Backbone bond lengths (Angstrom), bond angles and torsions (degrees), N, CA, C in turn:
res aa  C-N    CA-C-N  psi(-1)  N-CA   C-N-CA  omega(-1)  CA-C   N-CA-C  phi
1 M - - - 1.465 - - 1.524 109.32 -
2 P 1.334 118.76 140.56 1.461 120.97 176.39 1.527 111.39 -54.36
3 T 1.331 115.74 148.72 1.460 121.50 -178.67 1.516 109.66 -105.39
4 F 1.345 116.02 121.18 1.459 122.28 176.59 1.519 109.29 -97.27
5 S 1.333 116.91 139.83 1.466 121.83 171.23 1.520 108.22 -151.06
6 L 1.344 115.69 150.91 1.459 121.64 179.58 1.514 109.41 -101.19
7 V 1.330 116.77 133.13 1.459 121.49 -179.03 1.520 109.56 -129.88
8 G 1.343 115.57 137.26 1.455 120.82 178.09 1.512 112.58 90.68
9 T 1.321 115.56 157.96 1.463 123.28 176.27 1.529 107.93 -144.51
10 P 1.338 119.30 158.13 1.465 127.15 -3.32 1.525 113.03 -83.82
11 D 1.335 117.49 -15.84 1.464 122.05 177.98 1.525 107.67 -107.42
12 P 1.327 117.77 93.48 1.469 120.24 -170.38 1.524 113.40 -75.08
13 F 1.329 114.67 161.21 1.451 122.47 164.43 1.520 108.04 -88.12
14 L 1.327 116.14 154.51 1.451 121.55 167.66 1.522 107.11 -97.71
15 H 1.343 116.30 112.68 1.450 121.67 179.09 1.522 108.38 -94.25
16 V 1.326 117.40 128.12 1.461 122.50 -177.42 1.521 108.98 -121.11
17 T 1.325 115.78 125.12 1.462 122.20 174.43 1.521 108.48 -106.98
18 M 1.330 116.78 125.02 1.456 121.59 -173.95 1.523 111.12 -126.34
19 R 1.333 114.70 142.18 1.455 121.08 172.27 1.522 109.11 -96.04
20 R 1.313 115.09 158.14 1.462 120.80 -177.41 1.527 110.66 -53.35
21 G 1.336 116.03 130.99 1.454 122.04 179.17 1.518 114.24 94.52
22 E 1.339 118.35 -13.85 1.463 121.08 -179.43 1.530 110.78 -82.41
23 T 1.338 115.00 153.90 1.470 121.78 -176.98 1.520 110.29 -136.75
24 I 1.306 116.52 142.79 1.459 122.53 168.51 1.529 107.74 -127.68
25 Y 1.316 116.83 164.61 1.454 120.37 170.50 1.520 108.97 -133.12
26 C 1.322 116.53 152.15 1.463 121.06 -172.97 1.520 109.37 -149.12
27 E 1.330 114.97 170.33 1.457 119.26 -179.94 1.517 110.42 -66.00
28 S 1.313 115.82 157.96 1.451 121.04 -178.99 1.528 110.47 -59.30
29 N 1.329 116.20 137.57 1.471 124.00 178.36 1.521 114.02 68.26
30 A 1.334 118.29 18.08 1.466 120.16 -179.72 1.529 112.17 -77.33
31 M 1.336 117.97 -27.28 1.457 120.81 -175.12 1.524 111.86 -67.47
32 V 1.334 115.41 125.79 1.460 121.76 176.43 1.525 110.75 -102.51
33 M 1.341 115.97 -45.50 1.461 122.21 -179.22 1.513 108.96 -149.98
34 M 1.344 116.39 145.23 1.461 119.58 170.71 1.522 109.07 -151.76
35 E 1.321 114.79 151.70 1.459 120.26 177.96 1.524 109.81 -77.70
36 D 1.333 116.43 156.01 1.460 119.53 -169.83 1.521 113.91 -74.16
37 V 1.319 118.30 -4.67 1.466 119.78 173.48 1.532 110.56 -78.82
38 L 1.323 116.23 -12.27 1.459 121.13 178.45 1.529 109.72 -94.32
39 E 1.329 115.36 157.56 1.465 120.87 -179.88 1.523 109.22 -131.62
40 L 1.315 116.52 133.56 1.461 122.21 -178.26 1.526 109.42 -111.16
41 K 1.334 115.33 132.31 1.456 121.29 176.58 1.522 109.68 -135.74
42 G 1.321 116.48 151.32 1.449 121.69 171.83 1.519 109.52 -94.46
43 K 1.341 116.91 126.77 1.458 120.84 -176.96 1.522 110.71 -134.91
44 L 1.331 114.78 154.79 1.459 121.27 170.86 1.520 107.57 -85.33
45 Q 1.330 116.99 95.85 1.453 121.13 -177.71 1.526 110.95 -63.23
46 G 1.337 117.05 117.69 1.455 121.39 178.90 1.514 114.01 82.30
47 G 1.346 117.78 3.99 1.458 120.38 179.97 1.514 112.57 96.40
48 L 1.333 116.07 174.48 1.459 122.01 -174.05 1.524 112.63 -64.34
49 V 1.331 117.01 -43.90 1.469 120.17 -177.57 1.523 110.55 -62.35
50 A 1.350 116.79 -46.56 1.461 120.86 179.76 1.525 110.96 -64.16
51 A 1.336 116.92 -39.00 1.464 120.61 179.40 1.524 111.28 -65.28
52 L 1.338 116.49 -41.81 1.462 120.12 177.72 1.519 111.13 -64.45
53 A 1.335 116.92 -38.75 1.459 120.84 178.80 1.523 110.84 -63.90
54 R 1.338 117.46 -42.51 1.468 120.58 177.27 1.523 110.65 -64.42
55 R 1.316 116.47 -35.36 1.466 121.23 178.57 1.523 110.57 -60.67
56 F 1.333 116.93 -45.33 1.462 121.47 179.24 1.522 111.20 -73.02
57 A 1.337 117.36 -34.67 1.465 120.68 -175.68 1.516 111.94 -73.45
58 N 1.338 116.84 -49.06 1.461 120.34 -172.23 1.515 113.54 -124.98
59 D 1.331 116.89 13.04 1.463 121.20 179.52 1.524 111.39 55.95
60 E 1.338 116.80 35.00 1.451 121.35 179.03 1.525 110.13 -82.94
61 S 1.341 114.55 162.16 1.451 119.59 172.41 1.521 109.64 -66.12
62 L 1.333 117.11 148.01 1.460 120.25 177.06 1.524 111.01 -61.27
63 F 1.325 116.32 -35.74 1.454 120.92 -177.72 1.526 110.24 -103.15
64 Q 1.324 115.39 132.87 1.452 121.36 174.53 1.522 109.21 -105.35
65 Q 1.321 115.94 157.60 1.454 120.57 178.47 1.529 109.50 -85.70
66 H 1.330 116.34 127.59 1.460 122.26 172.92 1.521 108.13 -110.72
67 I 1.311 116.04 126.18 1.458 121.24 179.71 1.525 108.05 -115.68
68 E 1.325 116.41 124.09 1.460 121.95 -177.54 1.522 110.17 -125.39
69 A 1.336 115.18 138.70 1.468 120.84 175.49 1.523 107.69 -81.98
70 V 1.335 116.32 90.37 1.461 121.97 -172.73 1.521 112.23 -86.10
71 R 1.328 117.39 -43.61 1.456 120.62 -170.78 1.533 113.24 -107.79
72 G 1.319 117.58 9.19 1.462 120.59 179.37 1.510 111.25 150.37
73 D 1.340 116.79 -176.08 1.460 121.98 177.50 1.521 109.45 -72.01
74 G 1.335 116.52 144.19 1.459 118.78 -179.55 1.513 112.95 -164.02
75 D 1.328 115.10 169.78 1.462 122.53 -178.59 1.523 110.08 -121.31
76 C 1.338 114.19 157.10 1.464 120.05 172.36 1.520 109.07 -146.76
77 L 1.318 115.29 160.35 1.458 123.16 175.81 1.525 108.46 -117.59
78 L 1.336 116.01 132.65 1.459 122.00 177.74 1.518 109.50 -122.13
79 A 1.332 116.25 157.97 1.465 121.40 176.73 1.522 108.70 -149.23
80 P 1.333 118.05 144.67 1.468 120.74 178.29 1.520 111.56 -72.43
81 T 1.322 116.15 166.03 1.461 121.14 -179.71 1.522 111.47 -65.36
82 L 1.329 117.31 -45.97 1.452 121.96 -178.36 1.517 110.87 -103.77
83 D 1.343 116.60 157.75 1.452 120.16 -177.25 1.527 110.89 -70.97
84 G 1.335 115.30 161.81 1.452 120.68 179.67 1.508 111.80 134.11
85 D 1.319 115.24 175.09 1.451 123.14 -177.10 1.527 110.89 -79.72
86 M 1.338 115.74 164.84 1.449 122.10 174.08 1.519 109.25 -127.95
87 Q 1.336 116.07 161.88 1.453 121.43 176.93 1.519 109.64 -143.17
88 I 1.334 115.21 139.59 1.462 122.35 179.21 1.524 108.09 -97.89
89 L 1.330 116.98 125.52 1.458 122.10 -176.72 1.525 110.24 -120.29
90 D 1.332 116.06 141.42 1.459 121.61 174.70 1.522 109.48 -86.25
91 V 1.315 115.80 123.76 1.463 122.08 179.27 1.524 108.38 -105.81
92 G 1.302 116.29 138.65 1.460 122.12 -177.37 1.508 108.18 138.27
93 P 1.363 116.77 -73.60 1.464 118.69 171.80 1.524 111.36 -59.78
94 R 1.333 116.39 -34.50 1.457 122.73 176.44 1.514 109.50 -128.45
95 Q 1.324 115.44 145.05 1.458 121.91 171.84 1.525 107.90 -114.43
96 Y 1.322 116.92 154.51 1.456 121.04 -171.71 1.521 111.97 -128.56
97 T 1.331 114.22 150.39 1.457 122.63 169.81 1.526 107.18 -106.98
98 L 1.329 117.46 133.28 1.460 122.34 -171.52 1.518 111.69 -108.43
99 S 1.331 115.82 139.55 1.457 121.21 172.03 1.521 109.98 -78.40
100 D 1.332 116.05 170.21 1.462 121.36 -179.79 1.526 111.16 -55.37
101 G 1.329 116.47 132.00 1.453 121.29 172.94 1.506 115.38 74.19
102 A 1.338 119.69 8.21 1.461 121.27 -175.68 1.524 112.67 -80.87
103 F 1.331 118.34 -27.58 1.459 120.74 -174.69 1.523 111.98 -70.45
104 V 1.353 115.51 133.53 1.463 121.66 174.60 1.524 110.26 -117.62
105 A 1.342 117.01 -55.07 1.465 120.33 -176.06 1.522 109.49 -160.94
106 A 1.335 115.00 164.88 1.463 120.77 177.37 1.520 109.21 -157.19
107 T 1.328 115.65 155.17 1.451 120.22 172.25 1.526 108.94 -75.47
108 S 1.333 116.33 162.80 1.460 120.49 -170.64 1.526 113.34 -66.05
109 G 1.343 118.16 -19.25 1.461 120.70 179.38 1.511 114.46 -78.53
110 V 1.330 117.32 -8.53 1.469 122.43 179.57 1.518 109.13 -96.75
111 D 1.312 115.76 128.84 1.460 121.09 177.04 1.526 108.38 -110.92
112 I 1.314 117.12 137.67 1.462 121.47 178.71 1.518 108.39 -118.22
113 K 1.325 115.34 115.35 1.446 121.64 -177.01 1.522 110.23 -117.50
114 V 1.312 114.83 173.14 1.454 121.67 -178.69 1.524 108.91 -107.23
115 K 1.338 116.85 138.70 1.458 120.65 174.94 1.518 109.51 -136.38
116 M 1.323 115.79 160.55 1.457 121.75 178.26 1.521 110.03 -77.60
117 Q 1.341 116.43 149.52 1.449 120.47 172.53 1.524 110.27 -127.39
118 G 1.338 115.50 175.45 1.457 121.13 -174.47 1.511 113.48 -63.58
119 L 1.325 115.74 158.98 1.465 122.29 -177.30 1.520 111.96 -61.35
120 G 1.346 118.09 -43.23 1.465 120.55 -177.90 1.512 112.00 -62.49
121 A 1.325 116.83 -47.59 1.462 120.36 179.10 1.515 111.14 -65.04
122 A 1.326 117.12 -35.26 1.457 120.61 -178.90 1.519 112.13 -66.66
123 L 1.344 116.34 -41.34 1.461 120.23 -175.28 1.522 112.93 -81.42
124 F 1.345 117.22 -34.53 1.458 119.80 -170.97 1.522 114.43 -114.97
125 G 1.316 118.20 -10.20 1.460 120.35 -174.82 1.505 112.95 -91.26
126 D 1.334 114.47 175.23 1.460 122.20 176.07 1.526 109.23 -112.85
127 T 1.327 116.96 33.63 1.454 120.58 -172.50 1.515 112.58 -114.00
128 G 1.326 119.32 24.86 1.440 120.78 172.20 1.518 116.78 107.21
129 G 1.337 118.51 14.29 1.458 119.72 179.75 1.519 111.03 70.14
130 F 1.339 116.11 -140.58 1.460 119.75 -178.78 1.531 111.90 -73.53
131 L 1.323 117.80 -15.80 1.451 122.08 -178.78 1.522 109.95 -116.79
132 V 1.348 116.32 136.21 1.460 120.82 176.60 1.521 108.84 -130.48
133 M 1.318 115.82 160.77 1.449 122.02 -179.57 1.525 110.08 -87.34
134 H 1.338 115.83 134.91 1.453 121.37 -176.19 1.528 108.62 -136.77
135 T 1.345 116.85 132.98 1.458 120.47 -178.26 1.523 111.73 -87.97
136 S 1.329 115.00 156.33 1.455 123.05 169.57 1.529 106.84 -149.46
137 G 1.328 116.49 172.73 1.455 119.54 -179.42 1.507 112.30 88.70
138 Q 1.333 115.76 -157.75 1.460 121.36 -175.83 1.519 110.11 -145.96
139 G 1.312 115.37 137.99 1.461 121.70 179.90 1.511 110.26 152.12
140 Q 1.322 116.96 -143.81 1.463 121.24 179.14 1.525 110.69 -127.30
141 L 1.318 113.91 147.33 1.461 123.68 -178.85 1.527 107.95 -128.10
142 V 1.327 116.39 141.33 1.466 121.31 177.02 1.520 108.64 -117.94
143 V 1.340 115.85 128.14 1.462 121.46 179.93 1.523 109.70 -119.76
144 N 1.318 114.88 160.04 1.457 122.18 -176.90 1.519 109.70 -130.93
145 G 1.332 116.87 145.22 1.455 122.30 174.25 1.510 109.95 -143.83
146 Y 1.314 116.43 158.56 1.461 122.28 -178.18 1.522 108.98 -77.32
147 G 1.332 117.27 120.61 1.461 121.45 -177.99 1.520 111.02 94.02
148 T 1.324 116.04 -150.42 1.462 122.63 179.74 1.521 110.23 -90.21
149 L 1.345 116.59 143.55 1.460 121.30 178.33 1.526 110.69 -99.02
150 F 1.340 114.93 149.80 1.467 121.30 -178.19 1.516 108.95 -149.56
151 E 1.337 116.64 140.06 1.465 121.45 178.17 1.517 110.59 -95.00
152 I 1.322 116.50 131.49 1.462 122.46 176.41 1.521 108.24 -113.09
153 D 1.336 116.69 127.82 1.460 121.79 177.61 1.525 109.26 -90.72
154 V 1.316 115.81 121.96 1.466 122.07 175.49 1.525 107.62 -95.57
155 V 1.330 116.71 131.41 1.460 121.29 -177.14 1.523 109.83 -120.67
156 P 1.341 117.66 151.38 1.467 120.91 -179.43 1.525 111.97 -59.42
157 G 1.323 116.50 141.50 1.451 122.30 177.69 1.510 114.53 81.23
158 K 1.314 117.60 1.59 1.462 120.75 -179.30 1.525 108.47 -139.67
159 D 1.341 116.27 92.25 1.462 120.84 -178.26 1.523 110.50 -62.61
160 T 1.322 115.41 146.68 1.463 121.35 178.06 1.524 108.90 -118.23
161 L 1.337 116.39 126.41 1.463 122.54 -179.01 1.520 109.41 -105.23
162 I 1.324 116.67 128.29 1.466 121.07 -176.77 1.523 109.02 -134.46
163 D 1.322 116.23 132.86 1.458 121.50 174.57 1.523 108.44 -58.96
164 N 1.316 116.06 128.03 1.458 120.98 -172.14 1.522 113.35 -61.37
165 G 1.324 117.18 -30.14 1.454 120.61 -179.47 1.512 114.35 -71.41
166 H 1.340 117.20 -8.34 1.465 121.36 -179.48 1.527 112.56 -107.77
167 I 1.324 117.90 3.39 1.463 120.78 -177.63 1.525 110.14 -87.94
168 V 1.338 116.16 129.21 1.460 122.69 177.06 1.524 110.46 -97.39
169 C 1.340 116.87 -52.23 1.459 121.79 177.33 1.517 108.49 -162.13
170 W 1.344 116.25 166.26 1.453 119.64 179.64 1.517 111.01 -148.66
171 D 1.328 114.69 155.76 1.453 122.95 176.68 1.527 108.51 -58.97
172 S 1.334 116.62 125.39 1.466 120.03 -173.85 1.523 113.60 -68.11
173 T 1.329 117.85 -14.46 1.468 119.60 177.76 1.520 112.06 -78.75
174 L 1.319 118.39 -13.35 1.463 121.19 -178.96 1.530 110.42 -72.09
175 Q 1.326 115.90 141.97 1.452 120.98 169.62 1.531 107.73 -82.11
176 H 1.316 116.76 141.37 1.464 118.90 179.67 1.519 110.36 -145.18
177 E 1.311 114.92 148.11 1.464 121.11 176.71 1.517 109.20 -146.41
178 M 1.333 115.99 151.00 1.456 122.05 -177.41 1.524 110.39 -92.44
179 S 1.332 115.54 143.90 1.449 121.42 177.06 1.518 108.77 -140.61
180 V 1.350 116.01 155.49 1.464 119.96 177.18 1.517 111.97 -95.25
181 S 1.337 117.20 0.18 1.457 120.25 -177.53 1.516 109.44 -158.24
182 T 1.335 116.64 155.93 1.454 121.16 176.44 1.523 111.73 -82.03
183 T 1.323 117.61 -12.29 1.465 120.83 -178.85 1.519 110.49 -87.00
184 R 1.329 116.03 158.16 1.456 121.53 177.41 1.530 107.88 -99.89
185 G 1.296 117.50 109.30 1.451 121.51 -178.38 1.505 110.70 -165.88
186 G 1.332 116.60 -168.95 1.449 121.26 179.23 1.520 111.48 -72.16
187 M 1.337 115.30 165.84 1.456 121.08 -176.92 1.516 111.92 -60.79
188 I 1.347 117.75 -45.70 1.467 121.11 -178.27 1.528 110.17 -65.39
189 G 1.339 115.88 -45.20 1.463 119.25 179.20 1.511 112.10 -61.20
190 N 1.335 116.65 -39.25 1.455 120.41 179.05 1.523 111.71 -66.75
191 L 1.331 116.86 -38.77 1.463 119.91 177.85 1.523 111.25 -64.25
192 V 1.329 116.87 -43.26 1.464 120.88 178.58 1.524 109.98 -63.13
193 N 1.336 116.69 -44.17 1.455 120.31 -179.80 1.523 111.13 -63.73
194 S 1.327 116.08 -38.02 1.457 120.16 179.26 1.524 111.05 -64.16
195 L 1.346 116.64 -41.80 1.454 120.54 -179.19 1.518 112.08 -68.92
196 T 1.350 116.92 -40.50 1.461 120.07 -175.66 1.526 112.70 -79.80
197 S 1.341 117.48 -26.92 1.463 119.84 -177.94 1.518 112.68 -92.49
198 G 1.337 116.81 -13.45 1.457 120.15 -178.16 1.515 113.58 83.38
199 E 1.338 117.57 9.53 1.461 120.35 177.73 1.518 109.65 -69.10
200 G 1.347 115.27 147.69 1.445 120.44 171.26 1.516 109.50 -97.08
201 M 1.327 116.28 -157.10 1.453 120.34 175.53 1.525 108.52 -72.85
202 I 1.324 115.89 137.30 1.458 122.24 -176.05 1.522 109.53 -113.95
203 M 1.345 116.31 135.48 1.450 121.02 173.74 1.527 108.14 -103.33
204 R 1.335 116.18 126.77 1.463 121.98 178.13 1.526 108.57 -101.16
205 F 1.338 116.55 119.84 1.459 121.79 -179.62 1.526 110.36 -106.13
206 K 1.340 114.84 138.63 1.458 121.84 178.15 1.527 109.07 -131.58
207 G 1.354 114.85 153.74 1.456 119.84 177.07 1.505 111.45 109.05
208 Q 1.331 116.75 -145.36 1.460 121.41 179.70 1.518 109.49 -136.02
209 G 1.306 115.38 126.49 1.454 121.25 -178.93 1.516 109.50 164.49
210 K 1.315 116.38 -166.67 1.458 119.14 -178.51 1.516 111.34 -129.96
211 V 1.324 113.54 153.33 1.459 122.61 176.57 1.524 107.58 -124.66
212 V 1.319 117.00 132.42 1.467 121.36 175.32 1.522 107.93 -97.27
213 V 1.325 116.12 124.98 1.462 121.31 -178.99 1.521 110.07 -120.29
214 C 1.330 115.70 160.57 1.465 121.43 176.31 1.524 109.21 -118.02
215 S 1.317 115.72 152.62 1.465 120.49 -173.95 1.517 113.26 -75.84
216 R 1.322 117.69 -21.61 1.463 121.49 -177.81 1.524 111.01 -115.39
217 N 1.330 114.90 156.56 1.455 122.03 -179.55 1.525 108.32 -113.53
218 R 1.322 117.16 112.76 1.463 121.03 -177.29 1.523 112.02 -62.59
219 N 1.334 116.52 -38.30 1.467 119.34 -179.70 1.523 111.66 -65.54
220 S 1.342 116.55 -36.61 1.465 119.73 176.61 1.525 110.69 -64.90
221 L 1.326 116.44 -38.78 1.465 120.41 177.06 1.523 110.66 -62.52
222 L 1.335 116.67 -45.65 1.462 120.17 -179.99 1.528 111.49 -62.83
223 T 1.339 115.95 -39.18 1.466 119.90 177.71 1.522 110.75 -63.57
224 W 1.332 116.64 -43.44 1.460 120.92 -179.96 1.527 110.88 -64.76
225 L 1.332 117.16 -43.71 1.459 120.45 179.85 1.534 111.01 -63.54
226 T 1.330 115.64 -42.12 1.461 119.65 179.23 1.525 111.78 -61.98
227 S 1.347 115.40 -38.87 1.468 118.82 -179.78 1.516 112.12 -67.15
228 K 1.338 116.66 -24.12 1.462 120.43 -178.46 1.519 113.21 -89.89
229 L 1.313 118.01 -18.05 1.454 120.47 -175.07 1.529 113.95 -60.57
230 P 1.341 120.57 -45.34 1.468 118.97 178.82 1.524 112.51 -60.51
231 G 1.323 117.78 -40.68 1.458 121.79 178.62 1.509 111.87 -64.05
232 M 1.338 115.67 -40.35 1.463 119.68 178.38 1.514 110.41 -64.26
233 S 1.354 115.19 -37.61 1.468 119.23 179.27 1.521 110.78 -65.06
234 N 1.339 116.52 -40.68 1.466 120.17 179.47 1.511 111.11 -66.41
235 N 1.360 115.57 -40.86 1.463 119.23 179.54 1.515 110.98 -62.49
236 N 1.354 115.60 -40.50 1.453 118.92 -179.92 1.521 111.42 -65.06
237 S 1.355 116.37 -40.62 1.463 119.56 -178.87 1.523 110.25 -68.36
238 N 1.362 117.84 -37.01 1.453 120.65 177.84 1.514 111.30 -64.78
239 S 1.350 115.26 -39.79 1.462 118.91 179.67 1.519 110.42 -63.95
240 Q 1.340 116.04 -38.55 1.445 118.76 179.92 1.519 110.76 -65.70
241 R 1.337 117.39 -36.46 1.470 119.12 179.69 1.516 111.14 -71.12
242 L 1.363 116.67 -34.76 1.459 119.28 -179.97 1.519 111.89 -67.83
243 F 1.327 115.83 -31.82 1.460 118.55 -176.95 1.509 111.15 -110.75
């Protein structure tokens, strides 16, 4: 099986060592460097229907990059589209559900399919609308999140609440539900509390398993940047008038 390792900080590369005949697949444009014994092709992973479903679920490219060691053993370097940490996960004993943009790469034994999720998560979450990405098979999976990644262990009898914008992926055996507040109350009260406290959408996890979270929220960054754009435009126009 290909060997995944992370090199460099704070935004690492994914270093992949492959033996002749081995194959990995990764998100579009992930390849940074590869040796000439390897071959890169764009493929519809799982066929057209599965590719279209992933497109709607996670806004992924229809075509994924497949890298195969055709002419001998070789190495390659991969990197995610957006900055942030990565984590290598073993698939088989555990299967995972992925948030938007979390997928980076996987060995050929891992299959990533689309499944339906609950109405609340679909309408209010950042996890792919009505469709989310779900792993099956056996091998290794690499995920990416904005900032630093951290594993949280969820244990029975002790619910874990996580801001939805910080979730990268979670153990598919966990029960989860969406909430607008960390407090237990009526819908209106929870909405008011969410607005006044600055809370976003909260995912409540139950059962036993793990959740991978990231320290930064990409949507919050985009909101902040958008709020600054008009001011930057005014500053630029003022500078042009002054000079």
